[in-house]
N, C-alpha and C positions, 0 to 999 in steps of 0.2 A: 391496552393502553388508552388511556382514559380521553375521550376528544372533550374539551373544555368550550361551553356555547359560548359564555358571558367573559368580560373580561373586566378590571377596574376602567379601563376607558374604552371607549369607544372605538373603534379601528375603520380607518379608510386604505383603500387602496389608489394607490396614482401608476397608470401604466399608459403609455411609454412618458417617462422622465427623461429630455437629453441632456446631456453633462458634456459641455464644450473645452474638449483639450485646447491647448495653448498655440497649437499647428492646425487648428479649426477640427480637427476630427469631434467628431459625436458618439457618445458612448451612449447606449439606450437603459434604463436602470428602471425596476420596478421598487415605488416604496411602500410600506405598511407604515401609517401613520395613527397617532391619539388623534381624533377628529378638531382635538382644541388643541392642539399641537402650536400653533401661530401663538396661542394665548398665554399657553403656560407650557413652557418649552422643555423641551427632553434633548440627552444624548442620543448619539448614533451608533446603530450595529452594521456592517459594513462586512456582505460578502463578494466578495472579488473572483468571477469564474469565469473562462472559457466555453460553460457546458449548456448553455441558452435558458435563460429564465424563463421563457412562455410553452416550452415542454420538456427541455431535457431535463432539469431538476424541479421541475413545477410540484411533480408531484409531494418532492421534501419540504420543498420550499413553504405550502402552502401550510403543513404541517410544524413547522418554527417558527417564520419570522410573523404571520400576526399573532402569535404566541408572547412575542417581545415587546410590539406594539402595544399589547392589548395592556402591558405591565409598564408602559409611561415609556419606550424608545420609539426612533424611529427605525428601521429596521429596511436596509438598503441592499438592493439587491442590483449590482452593474452586469452587465456583457461585458467581457473584457471586448477590446480592439478588435474585431474582425471574425466575432464571435458572434450569435445569435444576430441581432438586430443593427446594433454598433457599425460602424464606420471603418474602413480599413483593413488590413492584410492582417493574420497572426501566423509568425515566420519559424515560431518556436517556442519553447519551453523554459518561461524564467527569464527571457530576454530583460534587458535595460528599459526597453521603452514600455516592457507591461508595467516594470517596477515605477518608471517614473508617471507612468498613468493613471497608477494607485495612487500616491503620493499628492497628485494634482486634484484625484477624486476627494480623498482625505480631506484636504484643504476648503475646495469647492460643499461638502458637506457642512464642516463645520462652519460656514459664513450663513447658510442659509436659518430664514427667518424664524424656522420651526425647533433649531437646534440649538446648546446650550454653548455650543464649543468643544463637545469633551465627545473621541467616536473610538468606537474598539472597534478589534477587527476579528471575523469567526469564519471557520471554512475548515473542510476536511478534505485528504485527499491534496489536489493542486492548489485548495484554497487555503488550506493546510500551511503548505508551502509559502506561498508568496503572504502569508499572514507574518511570517518569521522574515520572511526577506523583505519586506516591506517594515517591522520593526526594527529592522537594521540600519536603514535608512533615516532612521529618527523624527517623523513627520511631527509636527509640534503638537498636531492634535489629536495623534495615537497614544490613549493612555495604559490599552492592555487589550491582547487579545486569547483567543480562546484556537489551540489548531489541533486540530484529530489529523491522523492517520498522515502525519508527514514525516520529513526526517530533515537534521541539519547539515547530511554529507550525499550530494548528491551522484557523486560516484561510488564511495563502500556499500551504500544502504540505500537502494532505491531500486527499483525495476531494471536496471541495466546491466550491472553486474554484484556479485557476490564473491569474497576473495579474490577478486582479480579477476573470475570466471565469467563468463559469460551467461545470463541466465535467459532462457527464452522469452521470458518476458517483456524483453526489448523488441522481441520480432512482433510479438502481441500487441504492444502497446503502439505502437509504431504505426502496426497496420489500423487497431483500431481508430486512432489519430485521422488516417488519411480519411475512412469513411465518415467518420463523425462532424471531422469538419466543413464532409463535401454538402453539407443541407444548407437550401437558403433563407436569406433574412425572409419577414415574416411581409407578404404585400400588405396587406392592411395596416402596417406600420409603416415599411419605408416606400410604401406607394409604388407609383411604377417603374422607378428603376430597381425597384428587387432581382428583375433576372440579370439587368448588367451588373451588380455587386455580388450576385451567385458566380456568373463567368470568369469576373476578375476573381474572385477568389479560388474556384476551381483550377485557370491557369497558375493560378501561383504557388498553389498548396505544396508545400518542400515534402521532399523524400525523407523522412526524419530518420530513418532507418539506416538509410547511407551514413548521413551526417553523426550520426552517434558512435555508428561503428568504425570511424576513423578518427575514435578518440579512444583507446583502448584503452587507455593509462590514463592516471588520474595527472590532467595535465591542466591547464586555466580555461579550460573549456567546462568541467565538471569544477572548478572550486569558482568559479561565478556562482553568486546565488548559494554557496553550499557556508550558512551562517557558522558553521562549526571552525572557517576560517576566520573569524572573528569574531567571537559569540561576546566580548566586552559591548561589543557595540549595539546590542539588546537594551534597552534601559525601558523599556515596557513592561507591565508585569504581564506573565506567561503562564496561562494554564495548559498544558502538556494532555493528550490522551489518545490511550492507543487500544488495540486489541490483541489479547494472544491469537486469531484466528485469521487477524491482517497482518501484510508483510512489514510493518513499519514500527514494531512493539521496540523493537532496541532502542530507537533514537530517544523513548522518555525519559532511561532511566540515565542516558549519557547525555542529554542536554541539562537535568537536572543537576545535575555533576560539573557541567564547565559553565551552564551561564549564572550569572551575578544579581540579576532582577530578579526582584519577587517573584515565585514563581510555586506550582504545585504541580502534581505528577499525580497523573489516572490512568491505571490498563486494567482492564475488565475481561471479558472471555469473548468480547464479539469479533467479528469481521467488520469488513472496510463500510461501516455504514456509521447513522448518530445514535448513541446510546441507549434513546429513547425509544427507538424501535429495531434494533440491531439484535441480530440470529451471529452464532446462537446466543442466549438470557443466561442469567439474568439480564433483561432490560433496566435501564434505572432511570429516573426522575431524571433526566439529563437538562431538562429545560428550566426545572427548578433550579438546580444546582447551577446552570449558566446567569440565574437569573441573581443569585448569593455574589457570582466573581462580580458582575456588572453592576449592580445594586451599590459594592463596595468599592470599584475602581472607575468609575463612571459619574456615583450621584454621594459618592463618600457617606454612606450608608456604614456602618460596621454590625454585617451579618455575619461575624464571624467568621468566616471563608478562610483567612489567611490565621486563625489561631489553634485550626488541625493540624495534624502530621502533612509535612513537606509533600509526602508518597504513598499511593494507598493501593493495592494489588487486589486482585482476585487470584484464588489459591485453586487449581482445579482439582478437584477428586478424580479418582481412576474409573472409567468407564468401559465399557468393551466397544474396541475400535469399531470406528463406523465412518464412512464417508458425510456422514449429515447429523446433527444432533441440532434439538430444536431449544436445547438446554444443556449449559455445563454444570453439574453440582460444585460445588465448592464453597469457600468462605473467602471471606475480606481481611485481611491483614495492612500493617500500617507500617509506614517508617518515619519517623522527624527527622529526618536527612537521608540525602542519596550522595555517594554510597553511603551502605547506614553500616555503623561498626560491631554490631548486633550479627550480622554473615561468617560464618566459620565456614575457611573454603577448605573442606577436607580430599586430601591427595586419596586416588584409588588406583591401585597397579595392577598393570596389565599381566596375566600370568598367561600360561598355555590355556586359552577359550575362557579365561576367570578375569574376572575381578576382585579385587582384594587389600588387603593391607598393605602385603607385600608380596613382590614378584614370583611365579613358582615356575617360568618358563626360563629355557634354559637354548634353546632351537631358536634361531631368527625367525618373525612374525613376517610372512608374504602376504601382500594383496594385491590380487590383480582382477577385475572384474566385467562380468559383460555388460554391452555398449546398454542393451535393454533396461539394467537393474533402474528400480525406479520407478515403478508403473503403481506402486502405491503411494508415489509420493504427495499428493494432492496439486490444489493449487500453490502458486509460494503467496499470492493474497488472495485470500477469501473475501467473496460479498455477498455472502448469506443468502446465493442463489438457491445451493443446496447441490450436493456431494462433490464439494472443493476439500474435504477435508482428506488428509492423509490416512486410509483404512488399516485393517489389520497389517503391520509390517510384517509377520512370516514369510511372507512369499521374497521380500527385498530382503530380508535378514535372512534367505535360507541360499542366496546370492552374495552374501556380504562374509566379513571375515567377523563373526560377534566375539565379543566378552562379557561373561553371566558372572554376577556375584551370588552367592550364597542365598539361597531363601533369609530374608530379612527378618530377626527377630524379632525387631521394635519398626514402626512407621518412622517416616518423617518428612520433612519440608524441604523444597527445594526454590530459593527465590533468587534468582540473577543467571550468569553466561557460565554454562559448563566450558571449560577447557581442556585441550589438549594439548601435551604437548609431548613430544619423540622425535627419536633420531632417525633416519632414515637414509634411506639409499635408492634411487632409482634407475631404472635400466634405462629410460631413454631422457632426454635433456628437457621435455616439455611434458608435464604428468600434474594430475590434478589427487588432492584425495579429502573425501567425503565421509564427517564423521556423524551419525544418528543415536540420541539418548534415546532410549523405549525405558517402558514399565511394563516387564511382563509379570502376567498373573498367572498364578497357578496352574490353569488350563493348558497354558501356551500361547493365548493371546498377547500381541504385543502390540503397547500404544506406544506412538511416538507423542514426543515430550518437544524432541527441539533435535536439530542438525545444524549442521557449519560445513561451508564449502571453502577450501583451498586451492587456488590457481597456485601450485609450487613453484614456478618461475616466479613469484611476487612473494615468497616466504619472507624478504626485505624490506621491499619497497613495491608501492602500488604507483609509483610516478617513474620508477627505474627499475624495471624486473630485468631479472637476468638468468638465461639457460641453467637450467639444473646440471650439476656434474656429476658424468652416468658412473657409476661406480664408485661415489663416494659421498660418506654421511653426509649430513647435512644437520641441522638443528629448525624443528620450525613448531610453530605456535596456532592453534587454529581455536580461534575463539566459536562457541556455538551460539544460538538465538537467545534471548532471553526468554527465561521460561517461570513459574511455578506451579509447584506438585508438588502431592502430598502423595510418597506412595506407604503405600498400606503393607503392615506384618506380611510376611510370607511371599511376596512379592520377589521380583527379583530386579535388579539394576543391571541394563543391556546397555553394552557398547556397538556398535556397526560399522567397521568401515569398508570406503570401496574407493575403487577409482573413478568411478560412472555414476550420473544422475542424468538418465534425461528419462522426462522432456524437460526438467525441471533446468536442467543444465548443458550449454552447447559441450561436446567432448573434444577435450585434446587429440592433436592430428594425429596419434600416434596412440595406439593401444600401448598402456603400460603394467608392471609391475614394480612393486613398492617394500621394500623390507627393511621392517622395522624391527629396532634392536630392543628387547622386553625389559630389562634390565635399566633401560633410558626411556621408558614413555609412563605417563604417567594420565587419569583423566584427574581434574580437578572438580569436582562439584561445592557448590553455595549452598552449605545448610542453613538451614534460617531454623532458631529455637522456638520451641512455642514463649509467645508473649501474652500475658496476662491482660493487657492493655487493647489485644483484639477483641477480646468478647463485649467492650466496652464501648468499640466504634459503634457511632451512632449508623444506623440504616439508613440507606438513600431510600427519598420516598416513590412509589410504584410509578411509571411511565406517565406522560399526561403530555397532549398537545391541542394545538387546533384543530378544528373542522377538517376533515381530509377532504382533496380537490376531487371533483365532484367527476368519476369515470364511466363509461359504459363498454365493460371487454367484448369485443367484436370477434376474437380468437384466442385462444387463451393462450399462456403463457409455456415454454417449452424449456427444461435443462436436462442433457444429459450428459454423460462422459462411460466411455467406453475403450477396452481397449480388446486388439487381437492379436494373435499371432498367426503367421501362415507355414502351415507345419511341412510345405512343401519348400518354398523360397527362405523359410527362418526368419523373417521379417515382420517385425512388432510395428504394431501402428496404432499411437493412441490420438482417441477424434472426440471433441470437446462442442457441445455443440447451446447456445445460451440465446431465448429467443424472447425476447416481453412479450410476445406476441399485439396481436394490432388492438388497440384502445381506442377511444373515442374521450377526447377532452373537453366536456362538456359546457364549458362555460364560454370555448371558443371553438368549438363543432372540430378542432382540428381531429384528423384520425392520424393517427402514432406508430409504428413498429423501427424495432431497430433486431437485427440478428444477427450473429456471426456463425463461426464453424472453424474451427482450429483440427490441424492434423499434422501431426508429428510423428515420423517414421524413422526404423533402424534397421541395422542386421546387426545381433549380436556378436559378432568378430570384425564388424568395419567401423569403424567411428568418422568416416570419410563416406558414409552411406547416409548421415545426417541429413534429416529435409523436415522444411517447418513449412508448414500454407498454412494462412489465415484468411479466411474471406469475411468481409463483413457489409454487412448491407443497411442501409438505411432507407425507409419509406414513410411518406406522410403529406395529408392533401387536407381539401374540404369541396367536395362536391365537385365543379370541374376542373378544379387547379389540383393538379397531382404529380409528386414531381419523387424520384427514388435516386439512389448513387450505390454503387458497387465498388469496394477495392478489394485489393485481392495480392497477396505479398507473399512470395516463396525465397525463403533463405535457403541458401545450400553452401556446403565449404570443398575444398581442396587443402592440401597438404599447406597449402600457402595464400589464399584468397578464398573469401567470403565474396559468393556471390548472390546477389539480391535482382530479382525478377521481380516488377508490382506495375497493376493495372490499376484503372481508375475511371470509370464510364457514370455518365450522368445524364437521367432524362426529364425530359419536362413531358409527363404524358407518357405517349408512346415513339417521340422522338427525342433521340440522342444527341442533348447538344454539345458534350463533352468526352472524350474518348484519349486518354493519356495511356503511356507505357514507359517504364524505366526499366533498363539493364545496367545492373553495375556492379563493377568488382574493385572490391576493397581488400589491403594486402592485411596479412593476418602478422596479429608482432604479440608473438608468446601468448596466444590464446586456443 
């Protein structure tokens, strides 16, 4: 990535800038402006987050926001209520208070003497979510957004659930937020009141996991702020961006189809990061592409950004499976609209462990897998920190029921969502079906391309699930995640089926066996024929950014992922460690470190042995001022209830200021 040292307009940074809400609450902001903005007004680009502008997102902010300011924009980075140096309390995700505050922030920005009155929002993850959600409120000054790694459906396509099954990222993220939000405001910004503000936050911090588990179906809790409920409310122009290594790429084609506002979509090979520095590569000149978008919608300049295809996608080539990639080879394709009429939905029949044009099996197909299957699943959402990708699937394939095509005479491309349809008979009223699509090389290496999960009690509805009728056949449809891949000649298409996928998905309360009728099962793949115009797509420019935030590393970062099997007890344990290392932010002198340890264990024969434990610790300080906090959350379950035990401890130096503990039981509802 090239760091640009000078820009068309000289940039100045203002921090803190206080934005007062109608109830008197003050939000803290950092604003990058062209030096002459009051004489030559500029549009504004807002990023609105709970992740702390002075430390949490400072590294990426320095790369991005001064770049926009140098090209004639006000780049505004605001700490949400109850986060960073802002007043108040943060009580949950995407609450109406958060969205209403943002509407006020946008109006405040539009009134400033340096602003033309035109505002855009840009954000990734939480900031991508609330960009869509605020756009649905239609604040008059908001003209366009760029939403990255986000979703329009908080129940069906977020960290909490997948196909009605419970994702273990639900636990991971709840514990992370418990620790992440336990950091104090900066004394040099808020003054002597910093400790009182910190204590108020620590005492009021919610146990989000308990709240989330109380909503195991798609009820009003999840419908709130899910913009798929009324997509027509979004009228601002939307640029929707995702990555195949991220957890949210399904939302991009879905929103392109459902929204009616001006819109574009882009999905690359990236994990959960901005595309100018994301891994796996290739990274692109995202900031240059964003400027084309902002110049068009906020300055009225015809940049041609809306003249190209609506949806652009990176088709990945086969690579030998690994848990980490620096880059994913492939090529760009594009479609004028989404869904594309070019896509051919071709059925593949399930036979006697085969995939082909016609079914060849006569005997029923039974699927019942051990509870620890899934050790090669990788992370639900990759962050580009290493060892997050699904590895060689041969171990998981060996524990699954697999169906292989013959070696392919010709290669072909798929682009879209594979779909499995089947008639299934279950031996338990609550069961799960997991499908994985793999590309199998001639040497047997198995590369996972996509997967899908369906809690079979949700086969007809996520709002009103019903038990399976034991011993009676039911028709089910399981849509796998969107993907884009080129199968080479000589490779085989593999479908792998299981009833478990740990530690990605919490198991059903009882081990189950499913029976599939072979003559009523089919896999449909979204074949995409070659298009000559793909070769004429203009390349993205190489990535560039503003100068990096000066940092000095005092201890190196660490990332590890390990699986162990106790040969005596039979328990399988999955352990993931992620440590930022300890570093000093040189402009402020703040020393900073975050680390987490996830430990998930299960016995292959007992779904009720499932146990998840997440520890999260933050440390920061400057000189004599040193603070830290540790959260620990443990989730287990019986056949009838989830059990949560959580602790939060916070220290100033060697003095423990707060120690909180929760023990909560939540009834299971067909999960």
